[in-house]
N, C-alpha and C positions, 0 to 999 in steps of 0.2 A: 473364166473355169476352162481347165486344160480338160482337151478331148481324150489328150494319147498321149502317151509316157512310155520318156527312151530311159531303158536302164542299162549298167556296167554287173556284171558277174565276178567279183576278184576270188580269187584262193575257192575256185566253185566248186569245191569234193563231185560229189554225185547228186549237185541240182538243187538243195533242200532252199536253199535261201530262194531260187528262181521260183522254186515251184511255189513256196509259200506268197512271195509278191504279186504272181502271177493269181493266186486264188484269189489275192483281193482285191485284183482290179479286176477280176471277173466277178465280181459281187457287187461291185461297185460302176459295171457297165463301163469301164473305162476300156481302153485300146491299152495295149503293151506291148513295148519291143524290146528285146534285148541287141543290144549293138555291137557288144563287145563280153566274151570269156573268157580266162586267163585259169589255166591250172594245168599241176603237171606230174600228177600221179598220173599213169597210160590206162591204168585199173580202170580211173576214175573220167578219164579221155572219155573212156569206151561206153561207160555205165551213161555217161551225161548226152553220147553224140548218139546210141539208140534210142532217149528218151524224147529229145529234145532236137529234130531233123533240122531244123532252121538256124542251126547253131555252127559257125564257123571259131573255133576252138584255139586260143594261141597258148603257147608256151610260159616259160618263165616272163615274169613281168619285171623283172630286173634288168631284163632284155631287153624293154617297150619303151617306144618315149612318149611321155605324155601327150606331150602333140601330137601323134601319129593315132591318137587313141578317137573314134569318132565322140562328136557333143551330145552331151549324156543331160537328164533331168535328175539322176535316183542311182546314188554309189549302194551296193550291195557286197558285203565283206566279212565273210567270217575267218578274219585271219588267221593261219596258225596258230593252236591251240598249245604246241606241249612244250610251248617255253615258260607257261604259266603253270602248265597244269597239275594237280596234287600227283597225277599217276605218270607225270613227267620228273624233269631235274632240278625241274623253275631256275631255270639260269635265265628268263626275262632278258633284260636288252643287251649281256654278255652271251646269249647263242644266236647264234646267225638268225633262227627261224624268230626270234622276237624283233630282228632288226626288220620284219618284214613288214611294221606296224609303218615304216618312214614311209614307204612303197606307196601309201593309202597316202601319205602325207603329201607327195610331189604330185601326186596326180590330182588332188584334192586343189592344192596350191594353182595346177596349170589350169585345170578344167573349171571349177569353176562352179559345180554342179550345186543345184537348188537346195538340194537332200540326198544324206550319207545314212545308212544304216550300219552298223557294225555289230559282229557278234562274235565273244570269246568265251572259257569257262569261267565259273565264276572266282576262282583262285586269282586272278589278274584283281580283284581289291584289293588285296593285299598282301601282293606282290612285293617284295623286297620294300615289308613294312618293317620303321621302328616300333620294339616290341613294347617301348615305354608311351607309345605316341598311340591316341585313338582316332588319327587321322587315316586317310586311304594309305595304301605302301606307294610310293616313291613312280613307281613303273606307272601305274592309273594314273598318276599327276601328271605325269611326263607327258602319255599323249591326251589327257584331256585338255593341257595349258597350248599344245601345240597345235588342237583346234579350234583353240580358243583362237588365238593367234591368229588364225583363217578367217575369222569372222565369221565363227560358227554360234550358230546359239546351243548351247550342247547338253544335253540329259542324258541320265542312263541309267540303269535298273537291273537289278537280278532277280529273273524271271522263271520259272518252275512249268515245265512243260505239265508235271501234273492240273495243274489251274486251267488249263486249257481243252482238256478233254482228250489227251493222251494219258494211258496207263504208263507211265513211267517218270520216277522222279528226275527233273534233268535238270537242273539250275544252270541259267545262260545267263552271264552280262550283256545287256544290248545296249550299245551307244547310237543315241540321233538327233545328228544335227542337220539344222537347216539355217536357210539365210534370212527366215521371218519370223518365225514364231517356237517359244520352247514349246514341244511337246510333250504331254502330260504319257507315262509308264507305268500311271496306277491303276486300278480301280477298272480293270478289265472285266467283263461279264466271267463268273466263278463256272467252269465245265468241270465236273469230274465222272472220270471213267472206272470202271474194274479191269483188270485183267482178263477175265472171261468173257467180256464184251468183244475180246477180240482175237480168243482162238478160235481156229476150224476144231473138226473134229472126226471122229474115225482116223485119223492119221496111223503110218505104221509105228511103231513101239519100240524100244531099245530093246535088245537081246539079250546083253551082252553080262558078263558076271558082274560087273557094279550094281546093273539094275535091278538083276533079279537078286542079290544080295540084299538090295534093298527094298524089295518088296515083298522078302519074306521073309526080314524081322520086322517092316511095321505095313500098316496099311496103307493105303492112297491116302486118304483125308491126315496121316499121323506123321503125311511128307511134307504136307505144304510147307514152304519157309524155310523150309529145314535147308543147313548149310550141309558141306560134309567136305572137313579138314580137321587137322590133327594140332592143328597151331594153339587153339585156343577150346574153353567150354562151356555152358551155358545150355538153357534147355533148347536152343535155337539151332546145335550144332551137335553134328552123326561123325562119332569117329570112326576108325576104319576100323579101331577094336570092336567098336559095339555091334557088327556085322560078320564079325570075322572074316575081312577082306583080305588079310596076309595069314588064313590059320586060326580055326576055332581055339580059344582060350579059357579060362575057368573064369567064376564071377569074382573073386578074388582076385586074380590079375589085372580086372576090367576097372575096380575099385582101384588097386593101386597103378594103374597107368593113369587114371583121373587124380589122385591124389600126388604121383609125382610132377605131372601136365600145373594141375596149380601153385605148388611149392617151388618148383625151377624158376618161377620169377620172385622170390621172396629177394628181398636185398640185403639183408643177414649174411648170404653165403659170398658177394661180393667181398665182406669186409672179414668173414672168416676167412678167405682165399687168399685175402691181399690182393683182387684184383678191381677193376671196374665194371659196374654192373653190368651185365647186360641181357636180354630180355630172352628168360631159358637157358639155365646153366645145368651143367650134367652135376648129377650130387653124388657121391659115394655111397657105400650102404649103410656107413655110420651116422650119416646124415640122415641117408633115407628113413634110417630105423630112429631118429627122432619124431616122427609123425608119422609109424608103421611101423609094426612089430610083427612079425608072424616069422614060424620057427622052420619053414623053406624059401626064405626068401631070396638068397643067393641062387638057389634052383629055378623060384620064381621071374625072376631078374635073368637070367641068363637063356632059359626058354622065348622071352618077350624077345629080348636080342637075334637069337636065332632065328624070329620069323620076323626082322623086323619093323618092331612096333617099337622096341631102344636104341639105341646101339650108344657104343662103350667107349667112349673120349676122353682125351684131354680139356681142362674146363681153357679159354680163350681171355688173352686180358689184348688192352689195347697200347698197342707201340709207336713210335714216328720213325719213319724213313722217309728217305731224303734221296730223291733220283733227279739228275739235270739242275741240283741247284733246288726243287719244290721239296718243302718235309708236308707230310699226307699223315693221316693215322689211318693204320689198321689194325683188326685182329691178326692176333697170331697165336698158334698152340704153346702153352704151357705145360712144357715137358718136364718140367721141374716140379711138377704139382699132381694129385693126384687124379687120377683116371676117375671120372664116371658116368653114371649111367644118365642120358638124356631122352626125348620125345624125335623121334624120326617125324618130324612135322612137315605134311605134307597139303599142297593146295593146286597148285598148277597141274600137278602132278596127275593128280585125277580126271576121269573124262568126265564126270559129274560134278560141279561143285555147290551147284544150288538148284533146289525144287520151288520154283516159282508157285505159289500161293494168287491161285487163281480169283480168289475174293478180296485182294490185294491190288496194287499196284509192282513194278516194278521197281527196283533198284536204278541206281545212273548206271547202263550198260555200256562198257569197251568194248573192244575190239575182242579181247581174251576170254571175257564175260560171257558172250554170244556161243560163242563156243562149247559152254561147260553148262550152259544155263538151262534148266528140261521144265517140263510144264508136263501138267498129268492130261492125261486122253482115253476116257472107259476106264479099263483096267491097266492101265500103263502109262510110262512117261517116255516123253521122247524131245527131239531138241526143236527149238522154233522153227515152221515155214516160214520161205520166204516172202510171203503176205502178211504174215504175224508180224515179219520181223518190221514189214513195212508201216504195216498199221502202227505197231508201239514207234517209232516216230515219225508218224503222219504222214507217210507215204501212200497212195491209190495203191489198190490193189492187183492194176494191170501193170504198174511199172517195172520195167525191165531189167533185170539181175542177171547178164549174158556173161556172170564171171564167173570165179571159184568161189566156193563158200568162204574160204580164206581170206579170198579179198573183198566179198561183199561185207565181212565183218570187217574187217577195216576201216571203210568206206562211214559204215552203220555209226561203228562207233566214234566217228569225227565229226558227224551228223548235223545240223544246226535241226532244235524240233522243228519243223513245216509248221504248226498250229500256233506256234508263239510269235512266228516272223509275218505268217498273217494276220493275224489280231492287231501286231504292230504296224506290218504295212498300210491298213487298211485306216486306222487312227490317223495316221501322216498323211495317206491320202488325200482322207478327207479335208482335212486343217490348212496343210498346205496347198492341194491343187486343186479342191474342191472350194472352198473358202467355208467352212463351216466349224465355224468355232465355237457351240455352243453345244454341251454331249446331252443323250438322253437321261431326264434326272437320275436314271437308274444306276449311270454308270461316271457321275459326275464329277471330277478328277478332283482330290486332294490339294495340298500342296505338293508341287513337284518336287523332286527330290533336287538338292542344287549339283552344282560341279565342284563345286566345295575347290575351287581353284586357288592353288599356294605357290606365287613363284619360286622359285629355287635360287640358292644361292648359286 
């Protein structure tokens, strides 16, 4: 029976993986020691060092020899996810950040620890996938094959933070490998939470123009769960024209804008113009008149253009350009075609893009979201406090964030959900280090998800 566990923390970020693992050890009365930490972001290093005082943090893992890393029992590694994320360019192993998995591989090969726990975005599963195949993408297959060749028994699963007591849906793939037994990653106890469970009260509310307009046109409860953007319609969306953000307009003009917003996506316009379809094309007056008639249509459109709700522009078509021997497709204006009216679509340009519903959970929060989501507080709306952000990701209230708001959002947007790490780590420790092979009846594991290893040609 293991009485203490040594672990390393790679791509450590703000320390979420370490915190989750140490919480599991404390729950089981097991001593743990972090013997090596690697991280390259300066603001992440500062936050990590402020919260884990005993840490010596090393920089670029690619410049560290595996043999120079102290021996350890468990590797924790939330390797960079941008290469596989839907928020990034999804370049995978063609992206240098994607190749950082191979740093994990070489360290495992050299040190052969009993256990590793890896984490990434759920987009990793389908990355580089043949759309004709039902199998996982090639990227995950390569990762699993390489881990298998190192003689690890590997299992993986996508787990959502909302099922582990966090008020956020945050799906991540976890890959666990051991030299002993396959560890099940299913049937964890279900723990639900709502946003209201973690909100503070009585904090300063926003007093800017957008906040005032929202509250002058809607009650606070009517704002719950609403997005603020002009690119899409729907009952859960508030447009700039709904609140007169760029200037008050008539009810008839609002009706016109909503019709243009919907109609501009119709694929028939691309056929009529002889161009490749795009999501939202400028429409001429004649085209608009096919779904909306008004004797003052031209005056209404020109007024909406002057107030920047609409723009008067040429349609764009796809063209191929060659630069340095490489051909790529881009969209360019077709000035030989008639100009039309198009919605001025905005999202990130607004200081608020979503009002969170306290009776619900939050969507997956990335760095740009954290700067523009707001919550209700008594009679107003405001941004999330540091403590609320910590709670949404599973960090304690006293977690130190001695950096700017923008840099803190960057770290939170990329961090692992702490509660999920704790649950996985506790199961791993019980099975591998405490030789506890049986689960309590209520969490008896189902059949484990196989690694589905397929040799590549």
